[in-house]
Structures are given as structure tokens and as C-alpha cells.
C-alpha positions in Angstrom: 0.0 0.4 0.1 1.1 3.5 -0.7 2.9 5.4 2.2 0.7 9.2 2.8 2.9 12.0 2.8 3.0 13.6 6.1 1.7 16.7 6.5 4.0 19.7 7.1 3.8 21.8 11.1 2.5 24.9 9.2 -0.5 23.5 7.8 -1.4 21.9 10.3 -1.5 25.1 12.8 -3.1 26.6 10.6 -5.4 24.7 9.6 -6.6 23.7 13.2 -6.5 27.5 14.3 -8.7 28.2 11.1 -11.0 25.9 12.2 -11.3 25.9 15.8 -11.6 29.8 15.2 -14.1 29.2 12.7 -16.3 26.9 14.9 -17.0 30.0 17.7 -17.2 32.1 15.2 -20.2 30.7 13.9 -21.7 30.1 17.0 -21.3 32.9 18.6 -23.1 34.1 14.9 -25.3 31.9 15.8 -26.5 33.2 19.9 -26.5 36.7 19.0 -29.5 36.5 16.7 -32.0 34.4 19.3 -30.2 37.2 22.1 -31.3 39.8 19.8 -34.8 38.7 19.4 -35.6 36.6 22.6 -34.6 40.1 24.3 -35.7 43.2 21.8 -34.9 45.4 24.3 -30.9 44.3 25.2 -29.6 45.3 22.4 -28.2 48.3 20.2 -31.1 48.9 17.8 -34.7 46.7 18.2 -35.0 43.7 16.0 -37.8 44.4 15.3 -37.4 47.6 14.0 -34.9 47.0 12.1 -36.1 44.7 9.9 -39.5 46.2 9.2 -37.9 49.5 8.1 -35.1 47.3 5.9 -38.5 46.1 4.2 -40.1 49.5 3.2 -36.6 49.7 1.5 -35.1 52.4 4.5 -31.5 52.8 3.6 -29.2 52.6 6.5 -29.0 56.2 8.1 -32.9 55.7 7.9 -32.5 52.2 10.0 -29.9 53.3 12.7 -31.7 57.3 13.2 -34.8 54.9 13.8 -33.6 52.2 16.1 -30.9 53.6 18.0 -31.2 55.6 21.1 -28.3 57.8 19.7 -30.2 58.1 16.4 -27.0 57.4 14.6 -24.4 54.4 13.6 -22.5 53.6 16.5 -19.3 52.4 14.7 -18.0 49.9 13.5 -16.4 48.3 17.2 -19.5 49.1 18.8 -19.0 45.0 19.9 -16.6 46.3 22.0 -18.2 48.1 24.1 -22.4 45.8 24.7 -21.0 42.2 25.0 -23.5 41.5 27.1 -26.4 42.4 24.1 -27.0 40.5 21.2 -26.1 42.8 18.5 -23.0 42.9 20.1 -22.2 39.1 20.3 -23.1 39.1 16.7 -20.8 41.5 16.1 -18.3 39.8 17.6 -19.3 36.2 15.6 -18.5 37.9 12.7 -15.4 39.7 13.5 -14.1 37.2 14.3 -14.8 35.3 11.7 -13.1 37.4 9.6 -9.9 37.8 11.6 -9.0 34.1 11.7 -6.8 34.2 9.7 -5.0 35.7 11.0 -5.0 33.4 14.4 -4.1 31.3 11.8 -2.0 32.9 9.9 0.7 34.5 12.5 1.6 31.3 14.5 1.8 29.4 10.7 4.1 32.4 9.7 6.4 31.8 12.8 6.6 27.8 11.6 7.9 29.1 8.8 10.6 31.5 10.7 12.0 28.6 12.5 12.0 26.5 9.5 14.3 29.1 7.3 11.6 29.3 4.9 11.8 33.5 4.6 9.8 34.0 1.0 7.6 33.0 2.9 7.6 34.2 6.7 7.8 37.0 4.6 4.9 36.9 3.0 2.6 35.6 6.6 4.5 38.5 8.7 2.5 41.1 5.1 -0.6 38.9 5.4 -1.0 39.6 9.3 -0.4 43.6 8.6 -2.5 43.7 6.4 -5.1 42.1 8.5 -4.4 43.4 11.7 -5.0 47.0 10.2 -8.4 45.8 8.5 -9.6 44.3 11.2 -8.4 47.1 13.8 -11.0 50.0 12.1 -8.0 52.5 11.7 -9.4 53.4 8.1 -13.9 54.1 7.6 -15.4 53.3 4.8 -18.3 56.3 3.8 
């Protein structure tokens, strides 16, 4: 019988991290809407009002103005200060799902460093920099 090739350590590290972080992110992204629907007052924006306004064809500014206490969009990373709220949990799940690549690329990059594969290490660190820059919300699109 043919012998199976050995899986490189960097692939195992990256794959396992992506797998588990995505599982956790998807669980959070499923729990958040349930919390939002069960306790609509424990949210930044009332989910029932949001759905009505979206089906009426309102734009995002109109929806945020009508559904939040401040009357405006609370910011890109509002989940940081509202982790007990349903929409905060949902946004955390979405954020974690997006950032799982960073959680995998960074340790895999260091595996490349210790294996002295400089090209892949440099590409990994560049990707980590770009993901970090994007996830910190330094630049906002309007």
C-alpha cells in the first residue's frame, strides 16, 4: 500500500486554528440573533424595528436613526463595549470569523521562520500586518 505524505507542521497549525476559531465564531454568530430576538430591549438596535424598516426600503442611515437611542450608527466596533447585548454578540462572531485568518497566519508564519523559509515567512507577516490594519478599523469607508 502507498504511504501517505506527511502533512507539514505549518499546514497543521494554520488548519487547526482556522477550524476552531471558525467554529467558535459561527456559534457566536448564531447565539447573537437568538439573544436579540428573545430580549429585544437588550440590543443597540431593536431587531423588530430594523426588519420592518429594511423591508420598507429605508437606507442604513434611516434605520440607525430610527432604531438606536443616539439616533446614529454606533461605530464599527461597537461590540467591544456591548458584549452582553445580542447585536454585540453577533458582531463579535462576525469579527472573529473574519479575523480567524490572522489567528492562523501568525503562528504558521513563525513556523516558517523557524524552518528558515524566508519568503513564506515574509508573506505571512505582510498578510498579518494587512489583516491587523483592517480589523482595527483605522480606516473607515463612508
